[in-house]
KOLMARZA-706217 format. One line per 5 residues: number of its first residue (from 0); their letters; for each residue x, y, z of N, C-alpha, C. Coordinates in steps of 0.2 Angstrom, whole numbers, plus 5000, padded with zeros to 4 digits. Atoms other than C-alpha are relative to their C-alpha. Layout:
! KOLMARZA-706217
NUM	A	X,Y,Z,X,Y,Z,X,Y,Z ~ ...
//
This chain:
! KOLMARZA-706217
0	MKRQT	5004,4994,5000,5000,5000,5000,5004,5006,5000 ~ 4996,4994,5000,5007,5017,4995,4996,5005,5004 ~ 5003,4995,4996,5005,5031,5006,5001,5007,4997 ~ 4999,4994,5003,5001,5048,4999,5001,5006,5005 ~ 4999,4995,4995,5008,5063,5007,4998,5007,4996
5	SRVAV	5002,4994,5003,5001,5080,5003,5005,5006,5002 ~ 4996,4995,4998,5013,5094,5002,4997,5007,4999 ~ 5003,4994,5000,5008,5111,5006,5006,5005,4999 ~ 4994,4995,5002,5019,5124,4998,4997,5005,4995 ~ 5002,4995,5004,5018,5140,4989,5005,5001,4994
10	TLVEM	4995,5000,5005,5026,5141,4972,5002,5007,4998 ~ 4997,4993,5002,5037,5155,4965,4995,5004,4996 ~ 5004,4996,5004,5024,5160,4953,4994,5003,5004 ~ 5006,4997,4996,5010,5162,4966,5003,5006,5005 ~ 4997,4994,4996,5022,5173,4977,5001,5006,4995
15	LVVVG	4999,4994,5004,5026,5184,4962,4994,5003,4998 ~ 5006,4997,5001,5008,5186,4958,4998,5005,5006 ~ 5002,4996,4994,5005,5192,4976,5004,5006,5001 ~ 4995,4994,5000,5020,5204,4976,4998,5005,4995 ~ 5002,4995,5005,5014,5211,4960,4993,5004,5002
20	IIVVL	5007,4997,4998,4996,5214,4967,5002,5005,5005 ~ 4998,4996,4995,5004,5222,4982,5003,5007,4997 ~ 4996,4994,5003,5015,5234,4971,4995,5004,4997 ~ 5005,4996,5003,5000,5239,4961,4995,5004,5005 ~ 5004,4997,4995,4989,5243,4976,5004,5006,5003
25	AGIAA	4996,4994,4997,5003,5253,4984,5001,5006,4995 ~ 5000,4994,5005,5005,5263,4968,4994,5004,4999 ~ 5006,4996,5001,4987,5267,4967,4999,5004,5007 ~ 5001,4996,4993,4987,5272,4986,5005,5006,5000 ~ 4996,4995,5000,5002,5283,4983,4997,5006,4995
30	VVFSR	5003,4995,5005,4993,5292,4968,4995,5004,5004 ~ 5005,4997,4996,4978,5295,4979,5002,5004,5005 ~ 4998,4996,4994,4987,5301,4994,5003,5007,4997 ~ 4997,4994,5003,4997,5313,4983,4995,5005,4998 ~ 5006,4996,5002,4981,5320,4975,4997,5003,5006
35	LHGQG	5003,4997,4994,4973,5322,4992,5004,5005,5004 ~ 4996,4995,4997,4988,5331,4999,5000,5006,4997 ~ 5000,4994,5004,4989,5343,4985,4993,5004,5001 ~ 5006,4996,4999,4970,5347,4987,5000,5003,5007 ~ 5000,4998,4993,4973,5349,5006,5004,5007,5000
40	KEKAV	4996,4994,5001,4986,5362,5002,4996,5006,4997 ~ 5004,4995,5003,4975,5371,4990,4994,5003,5004 ~ 5005,4998,4995,4961,5372,5003,5002,5004,5005 ~ 4996,4996,4995,4973,5379,5016,5001,5007,4997 ~ 4999,4993,5003,4977,5393,5004,4994,5004,4999
45	KNTLT	5007,4996,5001,4959,5397,5000,4997,5002,5007 ~ 5002,4998,4993,4955,5397,5019,5004,5006,5002 ~ 4996,4994,4999,4970,5409,5021,4998,5006,4997 ~ 5002,4995,5004,4964,5420,5007,4993,5003,5003 ~ 5007,4997,4997,4946,5421,5015,5001,5004,5006
50	ILDAA	4999,4996,4993,4953,5426,5032,5003,5007,4998 ~ 4997,4994,5002,4964,5439,5023,4995,5005,4997 ~ 5005,4995,5002,4949,5446,5014,4996,5003,5005 ~ 5004,4997,4994,4939,5448,5030,5004,5005,5004 ~ 4996,4995,4997,4954,5457,5038,5001,5006,4996
55	LAEYR	5000,4994,5004,4955,5468,5023,4994,5004,5000 ~ 5006,4997,5000,4937,5472,5024,4999,5004,5007 ~ 5000,4997,4993,4939,5476,5043,5004,5006,4999 ~ 4996,4995,5001,4953,5487,5038,4997,5006,4996 ~ 5004,4995,5004,4943,5496,5025,4995,5004,5004
60	DARGL	5006,4998,4996,4928,5498,5037,5003,5005,5005 ~ 4997,4996,4995,4940,5506,5050,5003,5006,4997 ~ 4996,4995,5003,4951,5517,5039,4997,5003,4994 ~ 5003,4997,5006,4940,5520,5024,5003,4998,4993 ~ 4996,5002,5006,4952,5513,5011,5004,4994,5002
65	FPVPE	4995,5006,4999,4963,5497,5008,5007,5003,5001 ~ 4993,4998,5000,4981,5498,5012,5003,5000,4993 ~ 4997,4999,5007,4990,5505,4997,5007,5000,5000 ~ 4993,5000,5000,5008,5500,4994,5003,5006,4996 ~ 4997,4994,5004,5020,5514,4988,5001,4999,4993
70	ANDVK	4999,5002,5007,5024,5505,4972,4998,4993,4999 ~ 5002,5007,5001,5017,5489,4965,5005,4996,4996 ~ 4995,5003,5004,5033,5485,4956,5006,4997,5005 ~ 4995,5003,4995,5043,5480,4972,4999,4993,5001 ~ 5000,5007,5000,5047,5463,4977,4994,4997,5004
75	VEDRN	5006,5003,4997,5033,5451,4983,5001,5000,5008 ~ 4999,5000,4993,5041,5450,5000,4998,5007,5003 ~ 5001,4993,4998,5040,5469,5002,4993,5001,5001 ~ 5007,4998,5000,5022,5470,4997,4996,4995,5006 ~ 5003,5004,4995,5018,5455,5009,5001,5003,5007
80	EFLCK	4998,4997,4994,5027,5463,5023,4996,5007,5002 ~ 5004,4994,4999,5018,5480,5020,4993,4998,5002 ~ 5007,5002,4998,5001,5471,5021,5000,4997,5007 ~ 5000,5002,4993,5006,5462,5037,5000,5006,5005 ~ 4999,4994,4996,5011,5478,5045,4993,5004,5000
85	ALLDE	5006,4996,5001,4995,5487,5039,4995,4997,5004 ~ 5006,5004,4997,4983,5473,5045,5001,4999,5007 ~ 4999,5001,4992,4992,5470,5062,5000,5007,5004 ~ 5000,4994,4997,4992,5489,5065,4993,5002,5002 ~ 5007,4999,4999,4973,5490,5064,4997,4995,5005
90	PQSRV	5002,5005,4995,4965,5482,5080,4994,4995,4997 ~ 5006,5005,5002,4949,5475,5071,5003,4995,4995 ~ 4997,5005,5005,4960,5467,5057,5005,4995,5004 ~ 4995,5004,4996,4973,5461,5070,4997,4994,5003 ~ 5003,5006,4997,4960,5450,5079,4999,4995,4994
95	IMDTL	5000,5005,5005,4957,5441,5062,5006,4998,4998 ~ 4993,5003,5002,4975,5440,5058,5003,4995,5005 ~ 4997,5004,4995,4979,5432,5074,4997,4992,4999 ~ 5002,5006,5001,4969,5417,5068,5004,4996,4995 ~ 4995,5003,5005,4982,5414,5054,5006,4997,5004
100	DGGPR	4994,5002,4996,4995,5411,5068,5000,4993,5002 ~ 5001,5007,4998,4995,5392,5068,5006,4997,5002 ~ 4994,5004,4998,5012,5388,5076,5005,5002,4995 ~ 4994,4999,5004,5029,5387,5067,4998,4999,4992 ~ 5001,5001,5008,5021,5381,5050,4993,5003,4998
105	GALRR	5006,4996,5002,5006,5393,5051,5001,5004,4994 ~ 4999,4995,5006,5002,5405,5037,5003,5006,5002 ~ 4997,4994,4998,5007,5420,5047,5006,4998,5004 ~ 4994,5001,4997,5025,5419,5052,5003,5006,5003 ~ 4997,4994,4997,5031,5431,5065,5007,4998,5003
110	VPPPE	4993,5002,4998,5050,5431,5067,5003,5006,5004 ~ 4997,4994,4995,5060,5441,5080,5003,5005,4995 ~ 4997,4995,5004,5065,5458,5074,5007,4999,4999 ~ 5002,4996,5005,5073,5464,5063,4996,4996,4994 ~ 5004,5004,5006,5065,5450,5052,4993,5002,5000
115	PTLIY	5007,4998,5001,5048,5454,5045,4995,4995,5002 ~ 5005,5005,5000,5032,5446,5048,4997,4999,4993 ~ 5002,5001,5007,5026,5438,5032,4994,4994,5000 ~ 5005,5005,5001,5011,5427,5026,5002,4995,4995 ~ 4997,5005,5004,5016,5411,5018,4994,4995,4997
120	DPWDN	5004,5005,5003,5007,5398,5007,5003,4993,5002 ~ 4997,5007,4998,5009,5379,5011,5006,4998,4996 ~ 4994,5002,5004,5023,5378,4998,5006,5005,5002 ~ 4995,4996,4997,5033,5391,5008,5002,5006,4996 ~ 4999,4994,5004,5031,5406,4996,4996,5005,5004
125	PLDYT	5004,4994,4997,5025,5423,5003,4994,5001,4995 ~ 5006,4998,5004,5008,5428,4997,5001,5007,4997 ~ 4999,4994,5004,5008,5442,4984,4994,5005,5002 ~ 5006,4995,4999,4997,5458,4988,5001,5005,4995 ~ 5000,4995,5005,4993,5470,4974,4993,5004,5001
130	YRIGD	5006,4996,5000,4981,5485,4976,5002,5007,4997 ~ 5000,4993,5002,4979,5501,4966,4994,5003,5001 ~ 5006,4996,4999,4967,5515,4970,4996,4999,4994 ~ 5005,5001,5006,4952,5512,4959,4998,4993,5000 ~ 5002,5007,5000,4952,5493,4961,4994,4999,5005
135	TFPLL	5006,5001,4995,4936,5486,4969,5003,4996,5006 ~ 4998,5004,4994,4946,5474,4980,5007,4998,4999 ~ 4993,5002,5001,4965,5470,4983,5000,4993,4997 ~ 4999,5006,5002,4972,5455,4974,5005,4996,5004 ~ 4995,5005,4997,4980,5441,4984,5001,4994,4996
140	RSAGP	4998,5005,5005,4990,5428,4975,5005,4995,5004 ~ 4995,5005,4998,4998,5412,4980,5004,4997,4993 ~ 4997,5003,5006,5011,5405,4968,4998,4993,4998 ~ 5002,5007,5002,5004,5388,4969,5006,4995,5000 ~ 4995,5006,4999,5013,5371,4968,5007,5001,4996
145	DRTYQ	4994,4999,5003,5025,5377,4955,5005,5005,5002 ~ 4996,4995,4996,5031,5391,4966,5002,5006,4995 ~ 4998,4995,5005,5031,5403,4951,4993,5004,4999 ~ 5006,4996,5001,5019,5418,4951,4999,5002,4993 ~ 5002,4998,5006,5009,5423,4936,5000,4994,4995
150	TADDI	5001,5006,5004,5006,5405,4930,4993,4997,5001 ~ 5006,5003,5000,4991,5394,4927,4998,4997,5007 ~ 5001,5003,4993,4992,5386,4945,4999,5005,5005 ~ 5001,4995,4994,4991,5402,4955,4993,5000,5003 ~ 5006,5000,4996,4978,5403,4968,4998,5007,5002
155	TNR	5002,4993,4998,4969,5420,4970,4994,5001,5004 ~ 5006,4998,4996,4956,5428,4981,4994,5002,4995 ~ 5005,4998,5005,4946,5432,4965,4997,4994,4996
//
C-alpha cells in the first residue's frame, strides 16, 4: 500500500503574483494620497485668502480705504510685509490676523525683529498683495505648487 503525502507549499509564481498585486495597490494608494495632499494644500490657501479678505474688509471699514503700497513693482516679500504691518496695526484686522498664527508652520510667520512678519502659502512662498486705487478689492495671490507667480496654477482671492 502506497502512502500519499500532501505537500503544502507556495510556488514561486504564486508569490510573484501576490507581490505584483501588492505593488499595484501601493502605487494606486500613493497616487491617491498625493492628490489628496495637494487638494489639502489648495484648501489651506483658499482658507487663508478668505481670512485675509475679512481682515482687509475690517481694515477698509475702520480706515475708509485698503492699504495702498507705495509702488506695485517692488518685490513680493516687500508687498507681503507691507500688508502684514498694515493689517496688524489696525485692531479689528489684528483680531482676524491672529487666527492665521497656527504655530511654526502657520500661514502667518512672526519672526523676531529685525526680520519681517510675512504670510506664507503651504509651499513656503510669501503671498503676493497688489492693490491700486480704483480697484474694487485687493488681489491676493499664491504662487501655487510650481512656486512661480503669474502661471496657470496660481491661487487667488478672485
